[in-house]
C-alpha positions in Angstrom: -74.5 -153.0 -123.4 -71.8 -154.7 -121.4 -71.7 -156.5 -118.1 -68.1 -156.7 -117.2 -66.6 -160.0 -118.5 -63.8 -160.9 -121.0 -62.6 -158.6 -123.7 -64.4 -160.0 -126.8 -67.2 -158.2 -128.1 -69.5 -158.9 -130.8 -72.3 -157.2 -133.0 -75.5 -158.7 -131.4 -78.8 -159.5 -133.0 -82.0 -160.9 -131.3 -80.8 -164.5 -132.0 -78.4 -166.3 -129.8 -74.9 -164.7 -129.6 -72.6 -165.6 -132.5 -69.2 -167.2 -131.8 -66.7 -164.9 -130.3 -62.8 -164.9 -130.3 -61.7 -164.2 -126.8 -58.9 -161.7 -126.5 -55.9 -161.9 -124.2 -57.1 -160.7 -121.0 -59.6 -161.6 -118.5 -62.4 -159.8 -116.7 -66.1 -159.8 -116.4 -68.2 -157.2 -118.2 -71.5 -157.3 -120.2 -71.2 -156.2 -123.8 -73.5 -155.0 -126.5 -70.9 -153.7 -129.0 -67.7 -154.6 -130.8 -64.5 -152.9 -129.7 -61.2 -154.4 -130.8 -58.5 -151.8 -130.0 -55.4 -151.1 -128.1 -54.6 -148.0 -126.0 -51.8 -147.1 -128.4 -53.8 -147.8 -131.5 -56.9 -147.0 -133.3 -60.4 -148.3 -132.5 -62.8 -150.1 -134.6 -66.3 -149.5 -133.1 -69.6 -151.1 -133.8 -72.4 -149.4 -131.6 -75.3 -151.0 -133.5 -76.3 -153.9 -131.3 -80.2 -153.4 -131.8 -82.8 -155.9 -131.1 -84.8 -156.1 -134.2 -88.6 -155.4 -133.8 -88.1 -154.3 -130.1 -88.3 -150.6 -129.3 -88.4 -148.2 -126.5 -91.1 -145.5 -126.8 -90.2 -142.4 -124.8 -93.1 -140.3 -124.0 -93.2 -136.4 -123.4 -93.4 -135.3 -119.8 -92.5 -138.8 -118.6 -96.3 -139.6 -118.9 -97.4 -142.9 -120.6 -101.0 -142.4 -121.9 -103.8 -144.4 -120.4 -104.5 -145.7 -123.9 -101.1 -146.4 -125.1 -101.6 -149.9 -125.5 -104.3 -149.3 -128.0 -102.2 -146.8 -129.8 -99.2 -149.0 -130.1 -101.5 -151.7 -131.4 -102.7 -149.5 -134.2 -99.2 -149.3 -135.3 -99.1 -153.1 -135.7 -97.1 -153.6 -132.4 -97.6 -154.7 -128.8 -96.8 -152.8 -125.5 -95.0 -155.3 -123.3 -93.9 -153.2 -120.5 -94.9 -149.8 -118.9 -92.2 -147.9 -116.9 -94.6 -145.4 -115.3 -92.1 -143.5 -113.3 -89.9 -142.9 -116.3 -92.4 -142.4 -119.1 -90.8 -145.2 -121.1 -92.7 -148.1 -122.7 -91.1 -151.3 -124.2 -92.9 -152.3 -127.5 -92.5 -155.4 -129.7 -93.6 -155.7 -133.3 -94.5 -159.0 -135.1 -92.0 -158.1 -137.7 -94.6 -158.0 -140.6 -93.8 -154.4 -141.3 -90.2 -153.3 -142.1 -88.3 -151.7 -139.2 -88.3 -148.1 -140.5 -92.2 -148.1 -141.1 -92.7 -149.3 -137.6 -90.4 -146.6 -136.0 -92.2 -144.0 -138.1 -95.7 -145.2 -137.0 -94.7 -145.2 -133.4 -93.0 -141.9 -133.3 -96.0 -140.2 -135.1 -98.4 -141.1 -132.2 -99.6 -138.4 -129.8 -97.3 -137.5 -126.8 -94.4 -139.5 -128.0 -91.1 -137.7 -127.7 -88.9 -140.3 -129.7 -88.5 -144.0 -130.3 -85.4 -146.1 -129.9 -84.4 -149.6 -130.7 -84.3 -151.9 -127.7 -80.8 -153.2 -127.3 -79.4 -156.6 -126.4 -77.0 -156.8 -123.5 -74.2 -159.5 -123.3 -72.1 -161.0 -120.7 -68.8 -161.8 -122.2 -67.0 -165.0 -121.4 -63.9 -165.0 -119.1 -61.0 -167.0 -117.9 -61.3 -167.6 -114.1 -59.4 -169.7 -111.4 -61.8 -171.4 -109.0 -61.8 -173.2 -105.6 -64.6 -175.0 -104.4 -65.4 -174.6 -100.7 -67.0 -178.1 -100.7 -63.4 -179.4 -101.3 -62.4 -178.0 -97.8 -62.8 -179.8 -94.5 -63.5 -177.7 -91.4 -59.9 -177.8 -90.4 -58.9 -176.7 -94.0 -57.5 -179.8 -95.3 -58.1 -180.4 -99.0 -60.1 -183.3 -100.4 -60.9 -182.8 -104.2 -58.6 -180.3 -105.7 -59.7 -178.2 -108.6 -57.8 -176.9 -111.5 -57.4 -173.7 -113.5 -60.4 -173.6 -115.9 -60.9 -171.7 -119.0 -64.0 -170.3 -120.8 -63.7 -170.2 -124.6 -60.1 -170.1 -125.8 -57.0 -170.0 -123.7 -55.5 -166.6 -123.3 -52.6 -165.8 -125.5 -50.2 -165.1 -122.8 -49.9 -165.9 -119.2 -49.4 -169.2 -117.5 -52.1 -171.9 -117.2 -51.7 -173.4 -113.9 -53.0 -176.9 -113.7 -51.5 -177.6 -110.1 -54.0 -178.3 -107.3 -55.0 -174.9 -105.7 -54.0 -173.9 -102.3 -56.7 -173.7 -99.6 -57.6 -170.9 -97.2 -55.9 -171.4 -93.8 -57.8 -173.1 -91.1 -59.1 -170.8 -88.3 -59.4 -173.5 -85.8 -60.2 -177.1 -86.1 -63.1 -176.7 -83.6 -64.7 -173.7 -85.4 -66.5 -173.4 -88.8 -64.5 -172.0 -91.7 -65.8 -168.4 -92.5 -64.2 -165.2 -94.0 -61.1 -167.4 -94.9 -60.3 -165.6 -98.1 -60.3 -162.2 -96.3 -57.3 -163.5 -94.0 -55.4 -164.0 -97.2 -54.1 -161.6 -99.9 -57.1 -162.5 -102.0 -59.3 -159.8 -100.5 -56.8 -157.0 -101.4 -59.5 -155.1 -103.4 -62.0 -154.7 -100.7 -59.2 -153.6 -98.2 -57.7 -151.2 -100.7 -60.8 -149.1 -100.8 -61.3 -149.2 -96.9 -62.9 -152.6 -96.2 -61.3 -153.2 -92.9 -61.4 -152.3 -89.1 -63.4 -153.1 -86.0 -60.8 -155.6 -85.2 -61.8 -157.9 -88.1 -59.1 -160.5 -88.5 -57.2 -160.3 -91.7 -57.0 -156.5 -92.2 -55.9 -153.5 -90.1 -57.5 -153.5 -86.8 -58.9 -150.1 -87.1 -60.5 -148.3 -90.0 -63.8 -147.5 -91.6 -65.6 -150.5 -90.2 -64.9 -148.9 -86.7 -67.6 -146.4 -87.8 -69.9 -148.3 -89.9 -70.5 -151.4 -92.0 -73.2 -150.3 -93.9 -76.2 -151.6 -91.8 -79.6 -150.3 -93.0 -78.2 -149.3 -96.5 -79.8 -150.7 -99.6 -77.5 -151.6 -102.4 -79.5 -152.5 -105.6 -77.3 -154.9 -107.9 -78.7 -154.7 -111.4 -77.1 -157.6 -113.1 -77.5 -161.4 -113.8 -79.2 -162.2 -110.5 -77.6 -163.4 -107.3 -77.1 -166.7 -105.9 -79.9 -166.7 -103.3 -78.4 -169.6 -101.2 -74.8 -168.4 -101.1 -73.5 -168.2 -97.6 -71.8 -164.8 -98.3 -75.0 -163.2 -99.7 -78.0 -164.9 -98.3 -77.8 -163.2 -94.9 -78.0 -159.7 -96.6 -80.5 -160.3 -99.2 -83.7 -158.5 -98.9 -85.3 -158.5 -102.4 -85.2 -160.9 -105.4 -86.6 -159.6 -108.6 -86.4 -160.7 -112.1 -87.1 -158.3 -115.0 -86.5 -161.3 -117.6 -89.4 -161.7 -120.0 -88.8 -165.0 -121.8 -91.8 -164.5 -124.0 -89.9 -161.5 -125.4 -86.3 -163.0 -125.4 -86.5 -166.7 -124.7 -83.7 -169.0 -123.4 -83.2 -172.6 -122.8 -80.3 -172.2 -120.7 -81.9 -170.2 -117.8 -85.4 -170.3 -116.2 -85.5 -166.5 -115.9 -86.0 -166.6 -112.0 -84.0 -164.2 -109.9 -81.4 -167.0 -109.2 -78.1 -166.2 -110.9 -77.4 -168.9 -113.5 -74.2 -167.0 -114.9 -72.1 -166.0 -112.0 -71.6 -162.4 -112.7 -74.1 -160.8 -110.4 -73.1 -163.0 -107.7 -69.5 -161.9 -108.1 -70.3 -158.2 -108.1 -72.7 -158.5 -105.1 -70.1 -160.1 -103.0 -67.6 -157.3 -103.6 -70.1 -154.7 -102.5 -71.8 -156.4 -99.6 -70.7 -159.9 -98.9 -71.5 -160.8 -95.4 -69.2 -161.5 -92.5 -69.0 -163.8 -89.4 -69.9 -167.3 -88.3 -72.4 -168.9 -90.6 -71.3 -166.9 -93.7 -68.9 -167.8 -96.6 -65.3 -167.1 -97.2 -65.2 -163.5 -98.5 -66.2 -160.3 -97.1 -67.6 -157.1 -99.2 -66.9 -153.5 -98.5 -70.1 -153.0 -96.8 -70.7 -156.4 -95.0 -74.0 -155.3 -93.2 -75.6 -153.5 -96.1 -78.7 -155.0 -97.5 -78.7 -156.3 -101.2 -81.6 -155.8 -103.6 -81.1 -158.5 -106.3 -82.6 -157.3 -109.6 -81.9 -159.6 -112.4 -81.9 -158.2 -116.0 -79.6 -160.8 -117.6 -80.1 -164.5 -118.4 -77.8 -167.2 -119.8 -78.1 -167.6 -123.5 -76.8 -170.4 -125.7 -73.8 -169.8 -127.6 -73.4 -171.0 -131.3 -70.6 -173.6 -131.6 -69.7 -174.4 -135.2 -70.3 -178.2 -135.7 -72.0 -178.7 -132.2 -75.8 -178.7 -132.0 -75.8 -180.2 -128.6 -77.9 -177.6 -126.4 -76.0 -178.5 -123.0 -72.5 -177.8 -124.8 -74.1 -174.4 -126.1 -75.5 -173.5 -122.8 -72.3 -174.3 -120.9 -70.3 -172.1 -123.4 -73.2 -169.5 -123.2 -73.3 -165.9 -121.7 -75.7 -163.8 -120.1 -77.7 -161.3 -122.1 -80.9 -159.5 -122.1 -82.7 -156.5 -123.3 -82.1 -152.9 -122.3 -85.7 -152.5 -121.6 -85.1 -154.9 -118.7 -82.4 -152.7 -117.3 -84.8 -149.6 -117.6 -87.5 -151.6 -115.6 -84.6 -152.8 -113.1 -83.7 -149.2 -112.3 -87.5 -148.3 -111.9 -87.9 -151.1 -109.5 -84.7 -150.0 -107.5 -86.2 -146.6 -107.2 -89.6 -148.3 -106.0 -87.8 -150.4 -103.5 -86.1 -147.5 -102.0 -82.5 -148.3 -102.9 -79.8 -146.0 -101.4 -77.1 -147.2 -103.8 -77.4 -148.7 -107.4 -74.6 -150.6 -108.9 -74.4 -150.9 -112.6 -71.5 -153.1 -113.8 -73.0 -152.7 -117.3 -72.6 -150.3 -120.2 -72.9 -149.6 -123.8 -71.1 -147.2 -126.0 -73.3 -144.8 -127.8 -72.4 -143.1 -131.0 -73.9 -139.6 -130.7 -73.5 -138.9 -134.5 -76.5 -141.3 -135.0 -80.1 -140.5 -134.0 -80.3 -143.7 -132.0 -77.1 -142.9 -130.1 -78.3 -139.5 -129.2 -81.6 -140.8 -128.2 -80.0 -143.4 -126.1 -78.0 -140.8 -124.2 -81.3 -138.7 -123.6 -83.1 -141.9 -122.4 -80.4 -142.8 -119.9 -80.2 -139.3 -118.7 -84.0 -139.3 -118.0 -83.7 -142.7 -116.1 -80.6 -141.8 -114.0 -82.1 -138.4 -113.4 -85.2 -140.0 -111.8 -82.9 -142.1 -109.7 -80.9 -139.1 -108.6 -84.1 -137.1 -107.6 -84.9 -140.3 -105.5 -81.7 -139.5 -103.5 -80.0 -142.6 -104.9 -76.1 -142.8 -105.4 -75.6 -144.3 -108.9 -72.3 -146.1 -109.7 -71.3 -147.6 -113.1 -68.4 -149.1 -114.4 -66.4 -147.2 -117.1 -65.9 -150.2 -119.5 -63.3 -152.6 -120.5 -62.5 -151.6 -124.0 -59.3 -149.6 -123.4 -60.9 -146.8 -125.2 -60.1 -143.1 -124.8 -63.5 -141.4 -124.2 -62.2 -138.0 -124.9 -63.5 -138.5 -128.3 -66.8 -136.5 -128.1 -68.5 -138.7 -130.6 -68.9 -141.5 -128.2 -70.2 -141.8 -124.6 -70.2 -144.8 -122.3 -73.6 -145.2 -120.8 -74.7 -145.3 -118.1 -71.3 -144.2 -116.8 -71.6 -140.8 -118.5 -75.3 -140.4 -117.8 -76.7 -137.6 -115.5 -75.8 -138.1 -111.7 -73.8 -141.2 -112.4 -70.4 -141.8 -110.7 -68.1 -143.5 -113.2 -65.4 -145.8 -112.0 -62.3 -146.9 -113.9 -60.1 -149.6 -112.8 -56.7 -149.9 -110.9 -54.1 -152.5 -110.0 -52.9 -154.4 -107.0 -49.8 -152.6 -105.6 -48.7 -156.0 -104.3 -48.8 -157.5 -107.8 -47.9 -154.8 -110.2 -49.4 -155.2 -113.7 -47.1 -157.2 -116.0 -48.6 -158.9 -119.1 -45.5 -160.5 -120.2 -45.7 -164.4 -120.7 -44.9 -166.2 -117.4 -44.9 -163.1 -115.2 -45.3 -163.6 -111.6 -46.4 -161.1 -108.9 -43.9 -158.3 -107.7 -44.7 -155.1 -105.9 -45.1 -152.0 -107.8 -47.1 -148.9 -108.5 -50.8 -148.7 -108.7 -51.7 -148.1 -112.5 -54.5 -148.1 -114.9 -55.0 -151.6 -116.2 -54.6 -152.0 -119.9 -58.3 -152.9 -120.5 -59.8 -150.0 -118.7 -61.7 -147.2 -120.5 -60.4 -143.7 -119.5 -60.7 -140.0 -120.5 -61.5 -136.7 -118.9 -65.3 -136.6 -120.1 -65.9 -139.7 -117.8 -65.3 -137.5 -114.7 -64.4 -140.7 -113.1 -62.8 -142.1 -109.9 -60.6 -145.2 -109.7 -61.1 -148.5 -107.7 -59.6 -151.8 -107.9 -60.3 -153.9 -111.2 -57.2 -156.1 -111.1 -54.9 -157.2 -114.0 -52.2 -159.7 -114.8 -50.4 -161.5 -113.4 -52.5 -164.1 -111.4 -51.3 -165.7 -108.2 -51.9 -169.0 -106.3 -55.6 -169.5 -104.9 -54.7 -167.8 -101.6 -51.5 -165.9 -102.3 -50.9 -162.5 -103.8 -52.6 -162.2 -107.1 -53.4 -159.4 -109.6 -57.0 -160.7 -110.0 -60.0 -160.2 -107.5 -61.7 -162.9 -105.6 -65.3 -163.0 -105.2 -68.3 -165.2 -104.7 -69.8 -167.2 -107.8 -73.0 -168.9 -108.2 -73.7 -172.5 -107.6 -76.9 -172.4 -109.8 -80.3 -173.5 -108.3 -80.2 -175.6 -105.2 -80.2 -179.4 -105.4 -79.3 -179.4 -109.2 -76.4 -180.4 -111.5 -75.2 -178.9 -114.6 -77.6 -179.0 -117.5 -80.3 -177.0 -119.2 -83.1 -176.2 -116.8 -85.7 -178.3 -118.7 -86.5 -180.1 -115.3 -86.1 -179.4 -111.6 -82.8 -181.3 -111.5 -80.6 -179.1 -113.7 -79.4 -175.5 -113.8 -76.3 -173.7 -114.6 -74.2 -171.6 -112.2 -70.8 -170.1 -112.5 -70.0 -169.4 -116.0 -68.8 -172.7 -117.5 -67.2 -173.9 -114.1 -70.2 -175.7 -112.9 -71.8 -175.2 -109.5 -68.8 -173.3 -108.2 -68.7 -170.9 -105.2 -65.7 -168.7 -105.6 -63.8 -167.4 -108.6 -61.0 -164.8 -109.5 -61.7 -162.3 -112.3 -60.8 -158.9 -113.3 -62.4 -155.8 -114.8 -64.3 -152.5 -114.1 -67.1 -154.9 -113.3 -65.3 -155.2 -109.9 -64.4 -151.5 -109.6 -68.0 -150.3 -109.7 -69.3 -152.5 -106.8 -66.3 -151.8 -104.6 -67.2 -148.0 -105.1 -70.8 -148.8 -104.4 -69.7 -150.4 -101.1 -67.9 -147.3 -100.1 -70.9 -145.3 -100.9 -73.0 -147.5 -98.7 -70.5 -146.9 -95.7 -70.9 -143.3 -96.2 -74.7 -143.5 -96.3 -74.7 -145.6 -93.2 -72.5 -143.2 -91.2 -74.4 -140.3 -92.5 -78.1 -141.3 -93.1 -79.1 -137.7 -93.5 -76.6 -136.9 -96.3 -77.9 -136.4 -99.8 -76.6 -138.6 -102.8 -74.8 -135.5 -104.0 -73.0 -135.0 -100.7 -72.0 -138.6 -100.5 -70.5 -138.4 -104.2 -69.0 -135.2 -103.6 -67.3 -136.6 -100.4 -66.0 -139.5 -102.4 -64.5 -137.1 -104.9 -63.0 -134.9 -102.4 -61.5 -137.5 -100.3 -60.1 -139.7 -103.2 -56.4 -140.4 -103.2 -54.3 -139.1 -105.9 -51.9 -141.6 -107.4 -49.1 -141.0 -109.9 -50.0 -144.1 -112.0 -53.7 -143.3 -112.4 -55.3 -140.5 -114.4 -57.8 -139.9 -111.6 -57.8 -140.2 -107.8 -58.8 -143.7 -106.2 -61.6 -144.1 -103.9 -60.7 -144.2 -100.1 -63.4 -145.0 -97.6 -61.0 -144.1 -94.7 -60.4 -140.7 -95.9 -64.0 -140.1 -97.0 -65.3 -140.9 -93.5 -62.8 -138.4 -92.1 -63.9 -135.7 -94.5 -66.2 -133.1 -93.1 -68.9 -132.3 -95.7 -72.0 -130.2 -95.5 -74.8 -130.0 -98.0 
């Protein structure tokens, strides 16, 4: 499964992630598979990614028997989690029996529909540019400049900028600095889908925000957690849950609490619903008055570094991962907590020619159907593998599950995609970035994901600016073995803002638009909201599908 990060993907096991070779572009997505491909070439695909001795038992009629724990124990396993609304149980065996024997014993029990391997989900590493808001005075002057930082290997093309970053402009020496990045070209992606209006400085004076900013709408972010103290997110946070079970999948790099100790979930949350106004941070999301439900399903795991057994080094280079069963629980908890929109910047490629792949599709369909029946708009990223999903053997999940709106990526018209070494930003057409999945079966819409080239810290850029995690409050970087240490924004330390790119950005931007529509029309069904988004999307010659547009969506008359 994949959270949208950098482009290197590996075959996971239940142990710590194996070393990965970073590919040449940068974005943020979680991954449970290996895809090394180019749009013009063939694909080498590994869709295994199973968690050994961990299973999902799917029961008939979505009903888990009252004595399921005893039945599972008779098969030499332990029932670790019950998803009552979905009829799916997470099961773990001690590994004393071989995998095939355990699968057959579980599948043979009464009322069991089928049994799947649980999956490991990963957050790939990425290369990001960062600016620390603590380095700014109220008047916008700079104190301690940061530099471009890399995670893993440097990209094989593109400049490495080691010059001090620019800083957001001062609003007034007498007033606090807030929403500063929104007043620069850095917030292009939010404005491109319709995050502007109501005379908010930095964007067009009038637009979708004249009608609604999403107040009262709940967006569930199912991800690596959220930085609960981040000024762009804290005003809108209403729920902080963690589905992480460290007895099933332990980590010395994350304490398993809802606090984001990787950075990805904070980034996606800020794009969907970053708050605005005095007392907030420097970015604004598409639906800045919406409520955020933080549901953590991923934790930072140590990397394996050849010749380096130091845990701190392994954690710093680590990435977020978790179990698919945690994602299932996260969706169930989003339903229970009355989410209006669910954002899933995660995914896995299922091979339908295998029994496990077909079962995975059936399971996701059951899960997303339950959310759809609860009148929830589900939005999922299409994936960053440059894969043509026209091949019927493979499906991207949950993007191609029942009732899910899949989102592919698009580029910045002020900084057209150019992957040539040393390229700089120049205006050009909006296009499909070279990393984005695509294909008719996705039935997707497009939203900004960004691409090369990058720009300065406040200037025009092909990348997308968002919030990042500063780790647990009052800590410094290090394994959370005591109260004084935690990790935050990838391997950038306790850093509040980053630039990145990928369909992980596209999905929450679309989720923000869905929240604006729900805020403007609280009586509309989820189907009506999605239909309106489809009918109002703007065709663009450089994209295979239309691009989401909140302005035209709010102007569209729609009836159930």
